[in-house]
Structure formats: C-alpha cells, structure tokens
C-alpha positions as CSV (number, residue, x, y, z in Angstrom):
1,M,14.0,-6.2,-18.3
2,V,11.6,-6.1,-15.4
3,D,9.6,-9.3,-14.8
4,R,5.9,-8.9,-14.6
5,Y,4.6,-8.9,-11.0
6,S,1.4,-8.4,-9.1
7,V,0.6,-5.6,-6.7
8,A,-2.1,-6.1,-4.0
9,T,-3.8,-3.0,-2.7
10,V,-6.1,-3.1,0.4
11,Q,-9.4,-1.6,1.3
12,F,-9.1,-1.7,5.1
13,D,-11.4,-0.9,8.0
14,S,-9.2,0.7,10.6
15,K,-10.1,1.8,14.1
16,S,-9.5,5.2,15.7
17,T,-6.3,5.2,17.7
18,V,-6.2,7.0,21.1
19,T,-3.4,4.9,22.7
20,K,-0.5,2.9,21.6
21,S,-2.5,-0.3,22.2
22,D,-5.0,0.9,19.6
23,V,-2.1,1.2,17.1
24,K,-0.9,-2.3,17.9
25,E,-4.4,-3.6,17.3
26,N,-4.5,-2.1,13.9
27,L,-1.0,-3.2,13.1
28,S,-1.8,-6.8,14.1
29,R,-4.7,-6.8,11.6
30,V,-2.4,-5.3,8.9
31,L,0.1,-8.1,9.5
32,L,-2.6,-10.7,9.3
33,F,-3.8,-9.3,6.0
34,I,-0.3,-9.6,4.6
35,D,-0.2,-13.3,5.6
36,N,-3.6,-14.0,4.1
37,I,-2.7,-12.2,0.9
38,M,0.6,-14.0,0.4
39,E,-0.8,-17.4,1.3
40,G,-4.2,-17.0,-0.3
41,Y,-3.2,-15.9,-3.8
42,K,-0.4,-18.3,-4.5
43,G,-0.6,-19.5,-8.1
44,Y,-3.6,-17.2,-9.0
45,C,-1.6,-14.3,-10.4
46,H,1.9,-13.2,-11.1
47,P,4.0,-13.3,-7.9
48,I,2.9,-10.6,-5.5
49,K,5.8,-8.3,-4.9
50,F,4.2,-5.2,-3.5
51,V,1.4,-4.8,-0.9
52,V,-0.2,-1.4,-0.3
53,F,-2.3,-0.3,2.7
54,P,-4.2,2.9,3.1
55,E,-3.6,6.1,5.1
56,F,-4.5,5.5,8.8
57,A,-4.1,1.8,8.5
58,T,-2.2,1.7,11.8
59,S,-2.3,5.2,13.2
60,T,-4.9,8.0,13.3
61,Y,-5.2,11.3,15.1
62,S,-5.8,10.9,18.8
63,G,-6.8,14.4,19.9
64,E,-7.5,18.0,19.2
65,N,-3.9,19.2,19.2
66,V,-0.4,18.0,18.2
67,K,0.6,17.1,21.7
68,E,-2.3,14.7,22.1
69,N,-1.6,13.2,18.6
70,M,1.9,12.5,19.8
71,K,0.5,9.8,22.1
72,V,0.2,7.5,19.1
73,A,3.3,8.8,17.3
74,D,6.3,6.7,16.1
75,T,9.6,7.4,14.5
76,V,10.4,6.1,11.0
77,P,12.2,3.7,11.2
78,G,10.4,2.7,14.4
79,E,8.1,0.0,15.9
80,I,5.6,0.0,13.1
81,T,8.1,-0.2,10.3
82,D,10.1,-2.8,12.2
83,A,7.0,-5.1,12.4
84,L,6.2,-4.5,8.7
85,G,9.8,-5.1,7.9
86,E,9.7,-8.6,9.3
87,K,6.8,-9.4,7.0
88,A,8.6,-7.9,4.1
89,K,11.6,-10.1,4.8
90,Q,9.5,-13.2,5.3
91,Y,7.8,-12.8,1.9
92,R,10.5,-10.9,0.0
93,I,8.1,-8.1,-0.9
94,Y,7.7,-4.3,-0.7
95,I,5.1,-2.8,1.7
96,T,3.8,0.7,2.2
97,L,1.0,2.4,4.1
98,A,0.4,6.0,5.2
99,G,-0.7,8.0,8.2
100,I,2.1,7.0,10.6
101,Q,2.2,10.0,13.0
102,E,5.9,10.5,12.6
103,V,8.1,12.4,15.1
104,D,11.7,13.3,14.2
105,P,14.2,14.5,16.7
106,K,15.5,16.8,14.1
107,W,12.2,18.7,14.0
108,K,11.1,19.0,17.6
109,G,7.5,19.9,18.0
110,A,6.5,18.8,14.5
111,I,4.5,15.8,13.6
112,F,4.3,14.4,10.1
113,N,1.9,12.2,8.2
114,C,4.4,9.7,6.9
115,A,4.3,6.9,4.3
116,P,7.4,4.6,4.4
117,L,8.3,2.2,1.6
118,I,9.8,-1.0,3.1
119,G,11.9,-3.3,1.0
120,P,12.4,-7.1,0.9
121,D,15.3,-6.7,3.3
122,G,13.0,-5.3,5.9
123,K,14.5,-1.8,5.9
124,V,12.9,1.5,5.0
125,V,13.9,2.2,1.4
126,M,12.4,5.8,1.5
127,K,9.8,7.8,3.3
128,Y,7.3,10.3,2.0
129,R,5.9,13.1,4.3
130,K,2.6,14.4,3.2
131,A,3.2,17.7,1.4
132,N,-0.4,18.9,1.4
133,P,-2.2,18.1,4.7
134,Y,-6.0,18.1,4.4
135,V,-6.4,21.6,5.8
136,P,-8.1,22.7,7.9
137,A,-9.0,19.3,9.2
138,E,-5.4,18.0,9.5
139,I,-2.8,19.6,11.8
140,V,0.3,17.7,10.8
141,C,3.4,19.5,9.5
142,S,4.2,19.7,5.8
143,P,7.8,19.8,4.8
144,H,6.8,23.1,3.1
145,D,6.3,24.6,6.6
146,L,9.9,24.0,7.5
147,I,11.7,25.3,4.5
148,P,12.4,28.7,6.3
149,L,14.1,26.6,9.0
150,G,16.4,24.9,6.5
151,Y,14.4,21.7,5.6
152,D,16.6,20.1,2.9
153,E,15.4,16.5,2.7
154,P,13.8,15.3,-0.6
155,I,10.1,16.4,-0.6
156,F,9.1,14.1,-3.5
157,P,11.4,11.2,-3.4
158,V,11.3,8.3,-5.9
159,A,12.7,4.9,-5.1
160,K,14.5,3.1,-7.9
161,T,13.7,-0.6,-7.3
162,P,13.6,-3.9,-9.2
163,L,9.8,-3.3,-9.5
164,G,10.3,0.0,-11.3
165,N,10.6,3.5,-10.0
166,I,8.1,4.0,-7.1
167,G,6.7,7.4,-5.9
168,I,4.2,7.8,-3.1
169,F,1.8,10.6,-2.4
170,I,-0.9,10.7,0.3
171,C,-4.7,11.2,-0.1
172,Y,-5.3,15.0,-0.5
173,D,-1.9,15.3,-2.2
174,G,-3.6,13.8,-5.2
175,M,-6.0,16.7,-5.5
176,F,-3.0,18.7,-6.8
177,P,-1.8,17.9,-10.3
178,E,1.6,19.2,-9.4
179,V,2.3,16.4,-7.0
180,G,2.0,13.5,-9.4
181,R,3.7,15.6,-12.1
182,Q,6.7,16.3,-9.9
183,L,7.0,12.6,-9.0
184,A,6.8,11.7,-12.6
185,F,9.5,14.2,-13.5
186,N,11.6,12.7,-10.7
187,G,11.3,9.4,-12.5
188,A,8.2,7.7,-11.0
189,E,6.7,4.9,-13.1
190,V,4.4,3.5,-10.3
191,L,2.4,6.2,-8.4
192,V,1.1,4.9,-5.0
193,R,-1.7,6.8,-3.3
194,P,-2.7,5.5,0.2
195,T,-5.8,7.4,1.2
196,A,-8.5,7.8,3.9
197,C,-11.4,9.1,1.8
198,V,-14.2,10.5,3.9
199,D,-17.8,10.4,2.6
200,P,-19.2,11.9,0.5
201,F,-16.1,12.9,-1.5
202,G,-15.3,9.4,-2.6
203,T,-18.7,8.4,-3.8
204,I,-20.9,9.3,-6.7
205,P,-21.8,12.0,-7.7
206,L,-18.5,13.6,-6.4
207,N,-16.2,10.7,-6.7
208,L,-13.2,13.1,-6.4
209,W,-10.5,10.7,-5.5
210,E,-11.2,8.2,-8.4
211,I,-11.4,11.0,-10.9
212,T,-8.0,12.4,-9.8
213,N,-6.5,8.9,-9.7
214,V,-7.3,8.4,-13.4
215,S,-6.1,11.8,-14.2
216,H,-2.7,11.3,-12.5
217,A,-2.2,8.0,-14.3
218,I,-3.0,9.5,-17.8
219,S,-1.2,12.8,-17.4
220,N,1.9,11.2,-16.0
221,L,2.0,8.0,-18.1
222,A,2.3,5.9,-14.9
223,Y,0.6,3.1,-13.1
224,L,-1.6,4.3,-10.2
225,V,-2.1,2.1,-7.1
226,Y,-4.8,3.3,-4.8
227,A,-5.5,2.0,-1.3
228,T,-8.3,3.4,0.9
229,I,-10.0,3.2,4.3
230,C,-13.5,1.8,4.4
231,G,-16.3,1.3,7.0
232,S,-17.2,3.2,10.1
233,R,-14.8,2.1,12.8
234,L,-12.7,5.2,12.2
235,K,-14.8,7.8,14.0
236,P,-16.6,10.2,13.6
237,F,-17.1,9.7,9.9
238,T,-17.8,6.9,7.4
239,W,-15.2,6.3,4.7
240,S,-15.6,4.9,1.3
241,S,-14.3,4.9,-2.3
242,A,-12.9,2.0,-4.2
243,A,-9.3,0.6,-3.9
244,S,-8.0,0.2,-7.4
245,I,-5.1,-0.3,-9.8
246,I,-5.0,1.8,-13.0
247,D,-2.6,1.6,-15.9
248,Y,-0.7,4.3,-17.6
249,Q,-3.5,4.9,-20.1
250,G,-6.1,5.4,-17.4
251,R,-7.7,1.9,-17.7
252,Y,-8.8,0.1,-14.5
253,L,-7.0,-3.1,-14.1
254,S,-8.9,-3.9,-11.0
255,R,-11.3,-2.1,-8.7
256,A,-13.0,-3.0,-5.4
257,P,-16.6,-2.2,-4.5
258,E,-17.1,1.0,-2.7
259,A,-17.8,-0.6,0.7
260,G,-16.3,-3.3,2.9
261,E,-12.8,-4.7,3.2
262,H,-11.3,-6.0,0.0
263,V,-8.0,-7.0,-1.6
264,V,-7.4,-5.8,-5.2
265,I,-4.7,-7.4,-7.3
266,A,-3.4,-6.7,-10.8
267,T,-0.3,-7.2,-12.9
268,I,2.3,-4.5,-13.3
269,D,4.2,-4.6,-16.6
270,I,7.0,-2.0,-16.3
271,D,8.6,-3.0,-19.7
272,A,5.3,-2.3,-21.4
273,L,5.1,1.1,-19.8
274,R,8.7,2.0,-20.7
275,S,8.1,0.8,-24.3
276,Y,4.9,3.0,-24.5
277,R,6.8,6.0,-23.1
278,K,9.6,5.7,-25.6
279,E,7.8,4.6,-28.8
280,V,4.3,6.1,-28.9
281,L,4.3,9.7,-30.3
282,G,0.8,10.9,-29.2
283,H,-0.5,11.6,-25.7
284,Q,3.0,12.1,-24.3
285,M,2.2,14.7,-21.7
286,L,5.7,14.6,-20.0
287,P,7.9,15.3,-23.0
288,H,5.2,17.4,-24.6
289,L,5.0,19.7,-21.6
290,R,6.0,23.2,-22.6
291,T,7.4,24.1,-19.2
292,E,8.4,27.7,-20.0
293,L,4.8,28.6,-20.5
294,Y,3.7,28.2,-16.9
295,N,4.8,30.7,-14.2
296,Y,2.1,30.3,-11.6
297,L,4.3,28.1,-9.3
298,Q,6.6,31.0,-8.8
299,K,3.9,32.9,-7.1
300,P,3.6,32.0,-3.4
301,S,0.1,31.0,-2.3
302,Y,-0.4,28.9,0.9
303,P,1.9,30.2,3.7
304,M,4.8,28.6,5.3
305,T,4.1,28.5,9.1
306,P,7.2,27.1,10.8
307,K,6.4,28.7,14.2
308,D,2.9,27.1,14.3
309,H,3.9,23.7,13.0
310,T,6.7,23.2,15.5
311,N,4.3,24.0,18.4
312,T,2.8,21.0,20.1
313,G,-0.1,23.2,21.1
314,L,-1.2,23.6,17.5
315,D,-4.9,22.7,17.3
316,Y,-7.7,22.7,14.8
317,E,-9.0,26.1,15.7
318,K,-5.5,27.6,15.0
319,Q,-5.4,25.6,11.7
320,F,-8.8,27.1,10.8
321,E,-7.4,30.6,11.4
322,I,-4.3,29.9,9.2
323,T,-6.5,28.5,6.4
324,K,-9.0,31.3,6.5
325,K,-6.2,33.9,6.4
326,A,-4.6,32.2,3.4
327,L,-7.9,32.0,1.5
328,R,-8.7,35.7,2.2
329,K,-5.2,36.8,1.0
330,F,-5.2,34.6,-2.1
331,Y,-8.7,35.6,-3.3
332,K,-8.1,39.3,-2.6
333,L,-5.1,39.2,-4.9
334,Y,-6.9,36.9,-7.4
335,Y,-10.0,39.1,-7.8
336,G,-8.5,42.4,-6.9
C-alpha cells in the first residue's frame, strides 16, 4: 500500500544565466520556494512528498556555442543537486527540476540537458538526460548522439520509490508519444515533465504542451506532473502555459493560470492507479498494444552525430545544418 501524498509543481519565472552567479541567484529562489511550499501548505493537503520545478529553473543557455554554455555548467551530482539535496533532507521530500547544463568527464566535449531526481536522503536517485533536444534551437547532446561511441547508460530510467515509480522527460520530449510510452513500459506510474514552453506554443489556439500532457496521461495510464517557466525574465522570449497535475484518465486535478508564478498542488493516489490498471478492462492502452504491428521505430530517422556533439565549438548554425539535412533526407525517402 502507498499512502496518499501531495505533489507540488511550480510555475517559475527564471532569469537567463550568463555566469555562475546568475545560476546561484536562480537556485536561491528555488530553495526559497521550497521553504515557502513546505511551510505554507501544512495541514491544507495530504503531506507534500514531491516538489517539481521546470526546465531552466536554475540554469539556461549562456551563449551561441557549447563552449560558452559550459560557463554555467555543473556535474550531476554537483553544486546544484547538493543544495537541493539539503532541502530534500530537511523536509524528507523528493525534488526534481530540469535544464541543468550537465558536463560529464566520461563524455568530454558534450553537454547535456539534465533532470535529476533527488531523494529524501539528499542524494541523486536517478538522472534523466533529454533524449530529444529542441532542434534546431537547442545544441545540447542527446544520449542518442553517443550510441556509436558506446553510450550504455539507461536512456529512459524509472525510479522505484515509496511514492510509486517515477519517470522524467523534458519539454520537447513530450511531443514524441514514444517517450512517455517507453517510460510507461519501463514501469513509470508518475510521469514528470519539467518544461520551458516558449510562446505561442503553450497558449491557445496551439496549446501544444497541454494537449500532449493529457495524451501522455491517458495513453500511458499514468499521473502527469507538469512544471513550466513563465514570464519574461528568460530572454529573448516570453514563456507561458499552465503548470498542472493530471490523473491517469486525463482529468486535471489542478491547473495554474497561464501567466505568473504559481504553485499547483494535488493528491497522488498510487493504489487507485494500480487498481485501475489491474481491474478495468477497457481503455487499457498498455496491455492492449499490439506491438508486432508497428515497425517504424526500426527505420532510422534523425541522425546520430557524435563528432558534432562532442565538439565544444558546436553552435546554432551547425545545428541548423544538421536539422535541415535530416529533414531533406527524411522527406525525400517519405515522398519519393
């Protein structure tokens, strides 16, 4: 049996980070938010056991190439996760955010968009590296790029915790049905999507991120916890959408307005989810999936580019070239 608990997801106005001092400023505000959440909501909901912040909550891109972005990079574990770990220990909670510009001595020259999950003991339980960077506007490395070099770490890890099985994916990852589906087949019961949703894609009439959030929850019979950046401090764009918590039938349990900083809280009932999965016969998209019917994933599409993504000189113009080439190749084959 898993006791009911509350999750708090944050709509957060981050600032652009050019130096480490900028990262520390964002991090200080994140830590203050955690204090306010844990103190302010005592007695108003089931105990808060999990706090989720968006992509770029602490760290953003600092320049036009990977070398410049490394000015605000950190390891995982590292300074950011150590600070978050102290709060996790203090309140005995899980914490996650995304957008840490992660460097790893094992992959020199590469920089990852990383989302760690930090446990109540203050340690990193797992980390997820964004599998689908927002090309051509994002020049971080996907684990996919490094497969030819022997990348063998879990690409879609799921943490088995006392709160249920938690899987994380970041922002643009959620535009791919395969990501949530793979996490669900890896055991995920709570899907967490920290995001920085740039206007106009998160607002009506497009509303792409909320539509895909509901779709992931329904098609994978999982809770979906969504955190997003808001406001205009993160230059040069404005950012909006609505932080929300959705249940395994696609119902909004809580949803923020589309603008401004907000904290969204709802109860997670893992026993109810498990009962639904095991006992309800209809709308069972996981066990009903006729896997042998689908062969498109065996056909390579977007290229692996290890040489480019282990080069600190990789910039946006080069990423534009890679993306244009991939599109031309795909649609030539697609249309003939």
